[in-house]
N, C-alpha and C positions, 0 to 999 in steps of 0.2 A: 642755530636755526631754531626758531619755535615754530612746532607744528600743533595745531588745536584739534581736539575731538569732542564732537557733542553728540548725544543720543538722546531718544524719546521712546516709549515704550508701544506707543500707538499713533497712528496718522493724525488722530484727533488733536494730539498735543503739539504744541508751538516751538519751533527751535530758535525763534527769535531772540530770547532772553540769553541763551547760552552763546549764540553767534556775537551778539553784543559785547558780552562780557570778555569773550575771545578778542575781540578788535580792540577793546580797551585795553588790554594785556600786550599788544604790540603783534598779534598774529594777523599775518596778512589772510585776506578773503581767500586767496587761492589755496593757502594752507589749512584750510579748516573743513574737516572730513566729517560727516554726519552719517548716523545710522538710527534707521525705525526698527528696532527689535527690542525684546525684553533682556534685560539685564542679566537674567538667570542663563541665558545662552553664552557658552563659552567662547562660541566663533561668532563673529560679527563681520560683513565682508569690509566695511571701510576701516573698523579697528585693526584687522588683518593687514590690509593696505598699509594704516599707519605705522605698523610694527616693522613692515618691511622697510618703510621710507627711512625710518629714524637710523643715523648714524651717530658715531663717538662725538660728543659734544653738543648733540642737539638735544632739546627740551620739549617732553611733551607737557601741553597744557591743556587742564580740564577745567570745568567749574566746580565740580563735587565728586567726591570719591564713587558714589552710587552710580555714576555716570559712566565710571571704567568698568564697574562688575560691582555686583552685590554679594558674591559669595566670598567668604574671608580666603578660602584657599586660593581662588584665582588671583585676588588682590595681591596675598602677599607673594605668591609666585611671579607675579607680572612684575612687581616691585623688584624682587631680587633679578630677575632677568635684565630689566632696565639699568639697574645699578651694576651689574658685572659688564653691560655693554658700555658703560659710560654715558648713559642717558640721564638725564635729569628728569622731575617730575614735580610740576606745580599744580596745585589744586587752589584755586583762587578764593572760594568763599569760605575755605576752612585754613587759609593760611599757612599750607604745607609746602615746602621746598626741598626735596631729598639730595639737593647739592649741600646741605648742612646737616649735622649730627641731630639737632633739635627737630629740623623737619623730618628726619628719617624715624626717630621716637615717635613722632606726633602721628605719621603716617601708620605705624603699626598700631600705635591705639585707635586711631579714627577707622582703621580696617576691621577691629574687633566690635566697635559699636555700628558701624555698616552692616555687619553679619547678622547682630543681634536686633537690629531694626528691621531687617528683612524678615527674620524668622517671626518676629510680633505680626508683621503685616500677615504673613500666611496664617499664622494662628488666629489672629483675627477674621480672616476670609473664611476659614473653614467653620469657625464659629457660628459665623452669621448665615452661612449655606446650613448647616445643621438646624439651625433654629427656623429658617424657612421652609425647610422640608417638614418638620414637626408641625407646621401651620398648614400644610398642603400645597405649598408653592414650590414647584419644580423648575429650576434653570434651565438653560437651554434654549435652543429657537423652536419657535411653535411648529408643529407639525404641516407639511404642504398640505396635505388630503385631510379633509374634516371628515368625521366618523360616518356619514352618510355617502362622501365619495369612496370611503375604504371599504365600506359594505358593498356598493356597487361593484368595486373592482375585483371584491372576492366573488359576487355572483357571476361575473364575465368569466372569471378565470375557472370556476368549478363547472361551467356550462363547457369549457373545452370548445368554445366557438371563436373565441377571439384569443390572439396571442398578447403576451405581456408588453411586446413593443407598442401593440395597437393600444391598449390598456393605457401606456404611459402617453401617448401620443393624444388619446381623449381628454386626459386632464392636464396635459401640458406640463408634465414631470418627467424626470430620468426615469429608466428602469429601475435602478437601485431602489429609487423611492416607492415603486409600486411593490417591488420584493419586500421591503420593509413592512409593508402592510398586510401582508397577505399570509394565510396558514397553509402553506404549500401541503401538510400533510393531510388535507381534507380529502374526505373518500370521493371517489368518481362517481358522478349520478348513472342511475341505474340506464337511463337511454344510452349514456357512453359506454357503458359495459356490454350493452348489447350489439353494439357496432363491432366491436373487438371481441374475437372469441376468445376465452381464458384457456390456458394449457389443461384444466380439467375437462372443458368440453371435446377436446380431441383425445379420443379413446385408442390406443394402439390395439391391433390385431392380437387376439389371445391364441397362443400357439399351445396345443396339447402335447405335452411331452410323450404320452403314451401312444398316440397316432402315428402308425407309419408314414413316412415322407411320400407325398404323391409322386407317382411316377411321370416322368415326362411323355408327352404326347407321341413324339418321334425321337425315338433312340439313335444316335448316329450308328450307322453299322461300323463294326469292328473291323480293321483290316486283317486280311487274311495274312498268315505268317510268310514270310518270305523261306523259300525253299533254298536250303544250305547246299552249297555246290560242294560236289564228291571231292574228299581230299586227295589230291594229286600224290602220285606215288614217288618215293623219294628217289632219288638217282641212283643209290645203290642197290634198291629191287630192280629197277629197269635192267642195270648191268648184269645182273645174276641171271635173269631172265633170257638176255641175248646169249650169256654163255651157254645155258642148256640146250640151246636148239642145235639138231644135227647139221653138221657142214657137208655141202654138197659139193661134187667135182665138177665143174663146168665142163671138163673136157672127156668126161667118162661117156662110153657108148651104152646106149640103152639097151637093156636085156644081156650084154655079154660082160 
C-alpha cells in the first residue's frame, strides 16, 4: 500500500505541486496526508499519523527528502526505523527507493546534503538579519502603540486615576501590550502620596523606661483570706480524754 506525505512551512505556500506528484506516483487521494509546519520540528501531527498507519510491506511516498525532515539525525533515524519495520521509502524527485541497496545508499548521501542545505539557509538568514540591524532596521512586528499613545498611557498610569484595564480598553489593545510600554518603577506623584499616609507619618507613642507605670484608676479590692477551719482532734486524743473522766455510780445515794 502506498501512503503519501506532503508538507509546506507556511500557509502561504501551495501543496498542489506535491499532491499532483503523489497522485502520478499512484497514491490515492485519500491516502495523502499534509502538514503545515516547519521541517525543523520533530513532531508533526499528520506525519505522526502516517507513521502509525504504516504497516509491514507498505511504502511511504514523498516528493523530496526535505519534506520529510531537514535534520540529518531525524532523517537517518526515521529511515532506519522504516527499514526495521519492513516499510519502504520512495522520494520521487530525487529517485530514491530504499527497497534497493542503491536507494538506501542514495538516501544516506542525500540526507547529508539536505542537512548541509539547511545549515546554509540558517547561516544566510542570520547574516542578513545582522546586516539589517547594522543599518538600523530591526525585524519583528510593529508596536501596537505609537510613541504618543505610549506616553499618554504612562501619564494615565502615573496619575493613579485609571487602571491598566481601562487604559487597554481606551487604545483597544490587550493589557499585556500596555504593560510592555509602561515604566512600572516610575515614582508616585505628590498628590497620590498625600492621600495615603506613609509609615513614617505614623509615629508610635514614646515610652520612657525610667518613668514608673501609671497606677490604675480603680484597683480591684483584694479578696480577704479565708479562715482556715480548726484542725479536728484525732480519734486517739478523743478516746484518752473520755477515759480520764471520773465514773459516777448511778445507784449511789447522795450524801451517804
